[in-house]
N, C-alpha and C positions, 0 to 999 in steps of 0.2 A: 526351568521355564515355569512361568506362573500359570494359574488356572485360567487366565484370560485367553491363552493360546488355544484352548479347546472350546472356546465359546463360539457358537455358530452365529450366523447373521440373525437367526430368529431370537437367539439369546440376547443379542444386543438391541433388539427392537425397542424396548422402553426408552433407552437414552436416545436412540435414533428418532423416535416419534416425538419425544420432548423437544429436541432441537429443531426438527422440521416444522413443528407447529408453532414455534416461537419466532415470529417474524422479526422481532427486534433483537434477537440474539441474547435475550436474557439480561440486558443491561439494567442496572439498578438506577440509572440516571433519571429516568422518567417513569412515572406510574402508567398503568394501562389507560387510565382516564386522561392523563396529560398527553399521551400519544394520540388518543382518539380526538382530543380537542384540537389537534393540529389541523384537522380538516376545516374546522371553523376559522382558524387563524389564516389559513391559505385563502379561504373564501373571502375573508375581509381584506386581505392584501390585494386580491384580484379586484374587489369592489373599489378600492382606492384608485388603482391604476385605471379602471374603466371610467370612473368619475373624472379623473384628471385628464382623460383623453378628450372629454367633451366640454369641460369647463375650465376656467382659469383656476390655478391651484388654491387661491384664496376664496373660491366660491363656496357658499354654504353646503352645496352637495358634496364637495370634497371634504369639508370640515366634518360633516355628518359621517362620512365613510371612515375618516380617521378616528372619530369618537368611538365608533362601533369596534374598530380594531383595538383601540386602547382598552376598552372594556374587557375584551378577551385576554389581552396581555396582562391586565391587572389580576386575573384569576391565577395566572402563573406567579405573579409577584407576591400575592398573598401566601402562596405555597413556597416562597423563597426559591424559585426556580428561574434560571436563565434559559432563554429559548435560543438555540443555535440551529439554524437551517442552512443546509448546503444544497445547491441545485447543480446536478451533474448530468449532462447529456440526457435530459428527459426524466431524470429521477430526483426524488426528494429524500434527503436524509435529515432526521431530527437527532442532533448529536451524532452518535454512531449508528443509529437505527435507520435502516432502509424502510421507507414507507411505501409498500408495494401498491396498495389501493390508491393512495393519494397521488402517487406518481402517475397512475393512469388517469385519474380524475382531473389532475391539474397539469397534464402534459403540455398543453398549449401555453399556460402561464410560465412553466419552467423554460420552455424553448424561447419564449419572448424575452424572459430575463437574461438567458444565456446570450441571445442575439444582441441584446443591449450591452453586454459585457458585465453582467452581474452574476456572480457565482455563489454568494452567501449572504445571509442576513442574520445578525446577532442582535437580540433584544434582551437586555439584562433586566433583572428584577427591579433595579433602581431607576429605570428609564422613565423620564417624564413625558407628559403628553406633547410638550413643545419639542422635545428632542425626537420623539417618534415622528412628528410631523416633518421635521427636517430630513429624517431618514427616508420617509415615504416620498418626499419630493425627488430624491435621487432615484428611488425604485421606480418612480413614474416617468422619469426622464427618457427621452429618445436616445438611441444608441449613439447617434452622431454627437449629441450634446455631451454625453458621458465621455466619449473618446476625446472630444475637443477639450475637456477639462482635465485630461490626463488619466482618466479611468475612475472607477467607482471608489477605489481606496483613496485616491487624491481628493475626490469630492467629499468623502466622509471626513477627512482631515480638515478640509476647508470649511465644512459645516459645523466644526467643533463638536463632533459626535464622540461622546465618552461612554455612555451606557447603551448606545446602539451603534451598529457598524454595518455598512453595506460594503461587501467585498467584491473584488473582481473575479473573473473566471478562474477556477482552479487550474493550476498548471505548474510548470517547473518554477519553484520558488527559489530565488537567489537568497540563500541563508546568510545571515550576518554572523560575525565572530566565528569564521570557519577555521580559525587557528592555522591558517595557511595550508590547510589540507595535510598537515603533518601527522605522521603516525605516532601520536603521543602515547604515553604510558596508559592513560585512561582508555584510549581506543583499543590498544592491545589487550588490556585487562578485560574490557567488555566482551571482546571476541572470545578470549580464552575461557572466561567464566561460562559463556553460553555453550561452548563445546564441552566443557567439563560437566555441565549440568546434564546434558543428554547422555554422556558417558555414565554419570552416576545413576540416572534413571534406569539405564540398561542393567547396571550392576544390582540395583535394588530389585528389579523384576526377577533376576536370576534366583533370588532368595525369597520371592513372594512378597516383597515390600513395595512401597511407593514413595517417591520423593515428595516433600511437602510443597504446597502451593506457594508458601512464603519464599522458598528458594527460587521458584519460577518467577515470581513477581520481582525479586531482587535482580535476577539476571536480565529480565526484560526491561526494567527501569534503566539499568545501565546502558543497554542497547539504545533505547529511545533517547536518553539524554545525549549520548554521543552522536547519534544520527542528527539530532537537532542542532548540535553545536559544531559538528565537524563531519558533515556528510561525505565530502570528497574522500577523506581518509577512511571512513567506514566502508564506502563502496570499494575501495582498494582492498580492504581486509576481506570483503565478501568474496574475493576471487581466489582466496587461499583454499586449496583442495587437499584431500588425503584419500587416496584410493583404498588404503587399508582400513580407514575409519570413515568411510563415505557418509554414513547416516549421521554421524556426529557433526561433521563439518558442514554437510549439506543443510542440516537443521539450522545451524548458526547463520549460514550464508542467506538462506531463505528469509530468516527473521530480519536481517539487516536490509535486504532488498525490499521486503514487504513494508517495513516501517518507513523506509525512504519514500516508496511510492505512496503509501497511505498518508504521509504528511502533506502530500499535495492535494489530497481530498479533504482532509480535516486536521487541524492542530489540536483537536479535543484530546486532553490527556487520557481520558478513559478509553476513547476509541483507539489511540495508538498503543495503549497498554494491553488491551484485550487482543488487538490485532497482533502485536508482537509476541504475546504469549501463545496465541493460537498458531502463529507461524513457526515458533520455536518447537512446538509440540506436534506439528502437523503430521509427522511421519512416525510417531512413537509406536503406532500399531505395527509397523514393520519389524520392530524389535522382537515381536512375538510370532511373526510369520515363520521365522526360521532362516538362519544364515545360509543353509544349503540351497534354499529356494531363491532368496534375494540375490545371492552372488552366483547363481548357477550360470555356467557358460553354455550358450546354445539355447535353443527354443524350449520354453516351458510347456509342460503338458497342460491339457485343458484343466485338469484338477489343480495343478500348481498355480496356474493363472487365476483360477477362481479364488484360491487361497490368498493370493496377492491382492485381489480386488476387495478382500474383506478388511484390509488394513485401515481404511478410514473409520469403519464402524468399531473395529477393535480399539483403535486409538482413542475415539471419543469415549468408549466405555472405560478404558483405562484411566483417562484423564478425569473422568467424572468421579473417580474414587479419591481424588485429592481433596481433602477437607477445605471448604471455603472457596472452591473454584467457582467463578462466574460462568454461567452457561454460555455467555458471549464468546468465551475462549473455546468452547467445544465446537462452535459452528464451523470455523475454517478447517478444523481437524476432520470433521465429518464430510464437508462439502468440497474440499479443494480439487477433487477429481470429477465433480459433477458436470463440468463444462458449462460455458456461458449459454450455449444453445440447448442444454439439457441432455446431450447425447452421452454423457459420461456415467460415472457410478459414484455412490449408489443411486439407483433410479428412484423416482418418487411419483406416485399417482395420487391426485393429479399433479402434473409437472408444474414447477414454479422456478423462478430465477434463483440462482445462487445469491447468497447474501453478499454485500459489498466486500466484507473482509475476506470471504472465500474466494472471490474473484481476484482480489489483490494477491493473495497467497498463490493462486493458480499461475499468475504471470511470473512471480518470483520463482516458484517451484520449477516451472518449465525451463526458464532461462538457466538456472543453476544446474539442473540435471543435464541439460544439453552440453554445458561447458565443463562437465566433470568427467574424468575417466573412471570407468568401472570395469569389473572383471570381464563383463560381456560386451563392452563397447568402449570405443575411444572418445576422447573429448572433441567436440566440435569447436572450430575457431569461433571467437566471439562475434565476428561480423556475420558468420553463417547462422549462428543462433539468433541474432537479432533479425535476420531476414525471415527465419521461420516464425519468430514471434509475430512479425508484421503479417505474414501470410495466414496466421491463425486467428487474427482479429476478425470477429464476427461469427466464428464457429466455436472453437474451444475457449477462446479468450475474449474478454470484454473489449470492444474496439476503443471505447473512451479511455480505458486504463492503458491500453497499448500506446495510444497517442501521448500519454503522459510518460510512459516508461522509456520510450525511444529517446526523446531529448534528455531525459534524466541520465541515461547511461551513455548516450552518444552512439553514433554508428560504430565507433571503435571504443568499446567500454574500457574502464580502468584496468590496468595490468596487461592490456593487449600489447604485444611486441609488434611494431610496425616499421615498414620500409618507407622512407621518405623520398620525395622526388629528386633530391640531390645525391642519392645513394647512401645517405646515413641511415642509422637504425636507432630507434628509441622505444621507450615504454610510455604508454598513455597513463597519465597520472590523474587527470580530471577532465570531465566533459566541458564543452563550452555551452553556456546558456543561450548563445546567439546562433551557433551553427553546429549541428550534430556531427558534421564531417570534419570539423577543425578543432579538435581538443587541445589541451596542453600536453606536450610530450617532453619527457626527459630524454634528451638525445645522448646516446652512449658511444657512437662511433662517428668517424668522419666519413666522407664520401668514398674512401678507399677501403672502409671496413675496419680500420684500426681503432682500438678503444681510446676514448678521450675522457677527460674529467667531465662528468655529467653536467649538462646545461639544460635548463627548463625553457621551452619555447612554446608560447601561446600561438598556435597556428592561426587563430582568428585574427591576429594582428600582423600576419605575414602573408602577403599576396604572392611571394616568390617560392613558397614551400607548401607542399601538400602531401597527404598520405597516399601511397600507391597500393597498400594492402597489408594484411596481417601475415606475419611469418612465424615459423616455429622457433622459439628461443634457442633450441638445441643447435640451430644452424650457426649461431654465433657463440655457442658454448658459454652461456651466461645463466646465472641463477637470478631470477627476477627479484627475489627477496633482498639480494645484496644491494639493490639500487633504490629501495623504497624505505 
C-alpha cells in the first residue's frame, strides 16, 4: 500500500484547494484573460439581440452593435483562438469551462436563447464581420422563426456559415456512422484497455509507483473515439460487470457513460478528453482505502465510513502525481460526490456548484453503481435504477443532465432483458431517439418461451408490440454476452 493511504484530509488540502479555486478546471484552452473577456462578449451579444428587437436588422443601431461584438471577437482572433460557447439550462460554458459568475449575470440571456432553440455559438478565429452578422441574425431571431426554419442548425447551414455556427439545444444527438451498433474489435479493445489501465494503476500503487498520464490519455482517447463513432455498442459494453473486480469495471463503465453524456453537452475534444480521463480515474482513491472496508459486508462503522468519504481527496492527490496531468482531470475525481445541491462530500465553504464534468460523472457513477452487484448489495434492475436517477434530479443530480441521460439510455437501457407483450423475451440493444420506452430489442424466444434465431425488432416501428418489464436473465437460463 502506498504512502497515499495514510494521508489525511488535511494532508490533501493543497490539491483540494487548488482544484476548488480553479473554476475553469485548469484547462489550457483559454487564458485567464480570455475567460474574463467572455463577459464582454456576452454583453455584446445581448446588445445585438436588444437592438434587433427594436429595429430592423439592417438598421444602423444593429450594425453598430455587431461592430462592437466583432471588435471583441477580433481580440480572440489575434490570439489565434476560437470561441466556443454552450448555453445549458441557465449556464454558460466557454469550451469546457463552466463560467459561474457569467451564468448568473447572463441568466436571462441564456434562458431566452434556450427558449428560442439555441444551445451553442461557435465563432472561429477566421470569422469575417459579414459572417458574424449572418450568425447574429439567427441569434436574434424569434423562437417560432427558428423552429419554422427547421432549427438553428438548419438556419446556420442555409446562411452558409463556415467560421461561425449557431447550434440547436443540446440533447440526444443522433450519431452518424454508428457501425450498426456492432461490438467491433475496436469497441472491445477500448473497453478492455480501460479496465486493464485501472488494474495496472492498482498494481503500481502496491509497489509505491504510479501509471503515466500518457497511458491514461491513450485509453481515454480510444474510449472517446469509439463513443463518437459507435455509441450504441459502447453503451452495451458499459453494462458488463464483474463483482470480483468491481472497481476496475466500474471505472471503465463510468467513463463510457460520462463521455456519452458529455458529448451531448459539447463535442470539444479537450472537454471530452479531460472528462473521460477524470471519469476513468474517479474512484482510484478507493484503491487505497482498503479492500476490507470497500468490500465489507454489513454496516460500516463511523470511522470506516469517514475513511470511505476521503476517497475523492485521496484520488485527486494520487492523480496529481501523474506527470503532465491537466488539473481539469482532477476536478471530477475530487467533486463527483459533492452533489448538485452541495449536500455531498467533500464539503466546501463557501458552497459552490460542482463543475459540469463532476456533475456528468456523478450521473454515470450513480447509475453504474446501482446496476452492479457488490459483496454487500445486489444489482438493481435497469429500469429501477433509471427511476431513482429521475427521482434524484434536483437534489444529488443536475436535472438538466438527467433530462439528457434518460433518453440517451432509454427507460430500458442496453443489455436489459425484457418481457414483451406477446410473451417473447429479448435483450435491449439500443435506445430509440424518438421514444425512451420503445428501444430496439434482440428477440430471443417465441411467445411460448422457446429459443429462436435472434431477430432485431425496433419497437418504435411496431404498434402491436411493447415491453412489459425487465426480467432476470437467469429465468430463461441465458448468458447475455452470447447474444451481443
